[in-house]
C-alpha positions as CSV (number, residue, x, y, z in Angstrom):
1,M,-202.3,31.9,-6.4
2,M,-199.7,31.3,-9.1
3,L,-197.0,33.0,-7.0
4,V,-197.8,30.7,-4.0
5,A,-197.5,27.6,-6.3
6,V,-194.2,28.8,-7.7
7,L,-192.8,29.5,-4.1
8,L,-194.1,26.1,-2.9
9,F,-192.4,24.3,-5.8
10,A,-189.1,26.2,-5.1
11,V,-189.2,25.2,-1.4
12,V,-190.0,21.5,-2.2
13,A,-187.2,21.4,-4.9
14,T,-184.7,23.0,-2.5
15,A,-185.6,20.6,0.3
16,C,-185.3,17.6,-2.0
17,E,-181.8,18.7,-3.2
18,K,-180.7,19.1,0.5
19,I,-182.0,15.6,1.3
20,E,-180.2,14.2,-1.7
21,D,-177.0,15.9,-0.5
22,L,-177.4,14.4,2.9
23,L,-177.7,10.9,1.3
24,T,-174.9,11.1,-1.2
25,F,-171.1,11.0,-0.6
26,Y,-168.0,9.9,-2.4
27,I,-165.2,7.4,-1.6
28,E,-161.9,8.1,-3.2
29,E,-159.3,5.4,-3.9
30,E,-155.8,5.7,-5.4
31,E,-153.7,2.7,-6.4
32,T,-150.8,2.0,-8.8
33,F,-150.2,-0.9,-11.1
34,T,-147.6,-1.8,-13.7
35,I,-147.8,-2.8,-17.3
36,E,-144.7,-4.9,-17.9
37,S,-142.5,-4.8,-21.0
38,G,-142.4,-7.5,-23.6
39,F,-146.1,-8.2,-24.2
40,P,-147.1,-9.2,-27.8
41,L,-148.9,-6.6,-30.0
42,G,-152.6,-7.0,-30.3
43,A,-152.9,-9.3,-27.3
44,L,-155.2,-8.5,-24.3
45,V,-152.7,-8.3,-21.5
46,P,-153.6,-8.5,-17.9
47,A,-151.7,-6.2,-15.5
48,T,-151.0,-7.4,-12.0
49,P,-154.3,-7.2,-10.0
50,F,-154.3,-5.2,-6.8
51,T,-156.4,-5.6,-3.7
52,I,-157.9,-2.6,-2.0
53,T,-158.9,-2.7,1.7
54,T,-162.1,-0.7,1.9
55,N,-162.3,0.6,5.5
56,S,-166.0,1.0,4.5
57,E,-167.4,0.7,8.0
58,E,-165.5,3.8,9.1
59,T,-166.3,5.6,5.9
60,F,-170.0,4.9,6.4
61,K,-169.8,6.0,10.0
62,N,-168.1,9.3,9.1
63,N,-171.0,9.9,6.6
64,K,-173.6,9.1,9.3
65,T,-174.8,5.8,7.7
66,R,-174.1,2.0,7.9
67,A,-173.5,-0.6,5.2
68,E,-177.0,-2.0,5.5
69,L,-178.4,1.5,4.7
70,V,-176.4,1.8,1.4
71,K,-178.8,2.0,-1.5
72,N,-176.4,2.4,-4.5
73,V,-172.7,2.5,-5.2
74,S,-171.3,3.3,-8.7
75,L,-168.0,4.3,-10.2
76,N,-168.2,8.1,-10.6
77,R,-164.7,8.7,-12.0
78,L,-161.7,6.6,-13.0
79,E,-158.6,8.4,-14.2
80,L,-155.3,6.7,-15.2
81,T,-152.0,8.7,-15.1
82,I,-148.6,7.4,-16.1
83,T,-146.1,8.0,-13.3
84,E,-143.0,6.2,-14.6
85,P,-141.3,6.7,-16.9
86,K,-142.2,10.4,-16.9
87,T,-141.6,10.7,-20.7
88,Q,-144.1,7.9,-21.5
89,N,-147.6,8.4,-22.9
90,F,-150.5,6.0,-23.6
91,D,-149.6,5.6,-27.3
92,F,-148.7,2.0,-26.6
93,L,-152.3,1.2,-25.7
94,K,-155.1,0.4,-28.1
95,R,-157.8,-0.2,-25.5
96,I,-158.2,-0.8,-21.8
97,E,-160.7,-2.4,-19.4
98,L,-160.9,-2.5,-15.6
99,Y,-162.7,-5.2,-13.6
100,I,-163.7,-5.5,-9.9
101,S,-164.1,-8.7,-7.9
102,S,-164.2,-9.9,-4.3
103,E,-164.3,-13.1,-2.4
104,K,-168.1,-13.1,-2.3
105,Q,-168.9,-11.3,-5.6
106,P,-168.2,-12.2,-9.2
107,E,-165.9,-10.2,-11.4
108,V,-167.6,-7.3,-13.3
109,K,-166.3,-4.7,-15.7
110,I,-166.4,-1.3,-14.2
111,A,-164.6,1.0,-16.7
112,Y,-163.2,0.9,-20.2
113,L,-161.8,3.0,-23.1
114,D,-162.2,1.3,-26.5
115,E,-160.0,3.8,-28.3
116,V,-157.1,5.3,-26.4
117,P,-156.2,8.8,-27.7
118,T,-152.6,9.4,-28.8
119,G,-150.1,11.7,-27.1
120,T,-151.7,11.8,-23.6
121,S,-150.3,10.6,-20.3
122,V,-153.7,10.9,-18.6
123,L,-156.8,8.8,-19.5
124,K,-160.4,9.3,-18.3
125,L,-162.1,5.9,-18.6
126,K,-165.9,5.5,-19.2
127,S,-167.8,3.9,-16.3
128,T,-170.1,0.9,-17.1
129,N,-172.3,2.2,-14.2
130,A,-172.3,-1.3,-12.7
131,K,-173.9,-1.6,-9.3
132,L,-171.0,-1.9,-6.9
133,D,-172.8,-1.9,-3.5
134,E,-171.6,-5.4,-2.3
135,Y,-168.0,-4.8,-3.4
136,I,-167.6,-1.5,-1.5
137,K,-169.5,-2.7,1.6
138,G,-167.1,-5.7,1.9
139,D,-163.7,-5.7,3.6
140,N,-161.7,-5.6,0.4
141,Y,-162.0,-5.9,-3.4
142,T,-159.6,-6.6,-6.2
143,I,-159.1,-4.5,-9.4
144,R,-157.8,-6.2,-12.5
145,T,-156.7,-4.4,-15.6
146,Q,-156.8,-5.8,-19.1
147,A,-155.1,-3.8,-21.9
148,E,-154.7,-4.3,-25.7
149,I,-151.2,-3.3,-26.7
150,A,-150.8,-1.2,-29.9
151,K,-147.1,-0.6,-29.8
152,P,-144.2,-2.5,-28.3
153,V,-143.6,-1.8,-24.6
154,T,-139.9,-1.7,-24.1
155,E,-139.8,-0.8,-20.4
156,D,-142.2,-1.3,-17.5
157,I,-144.8,1.4,-17.2
158,T,-146.3,2.4,-13.8
159,I,-149.8,3.8,-13.8
160,K,-151.7,5.5,-11.0
161,A,-155.4,4.8,-10.9
162,D,-157.6,7.5,-9.2
163,M,-161.1,6.1,-8.6
164,R,-164.1,7.8,-7.1
165,F,-167.2,5.9,-6.1
166,K,-170.6,7.6,-5.6
167,V,-172.5,6.3,-2.6
168,T,-176.2,6.9,-2.0
169,A,-177.4,5.7,1.4
170,D,-180.1,6.4,4.0
171,P,-178.9,8.3,7.0
172,L,-178.8,6.8,10.5
């Protein structure tokens, strides 16, 4: 009897995992932005916002779902990498925050790093786990960066943002 219960539990657990896999997929986005030279130390400095076209209808279709079947979208990963100048690292930053907004949705903080480590050219930000369904289901959204400068920035710095959104949806 105990063996049957264990086997039944294993089958149910495996089936649930497979169903979860069918309902979850990821949307990857890559964008670049620039932190311009000459900002005052200690100030929270906005970098130029960038707008991302989602192409969400096609993404949902490719994953066998539709926008109205999306249950949850959250930021799964956000990594920043300095691309120019190649010798630069993030020592000029004290902290950084990223925000998302759209024409129909208010701005909300999606990621941050309160203490930027020294000597690195790659940062992994912490997600706020904000609910992002309506931003990703729309035609486009805007990402805005706010950074507190710790050291003088003597030349423009180009940063690549790699974002991954986790999407959970009902199948068609």
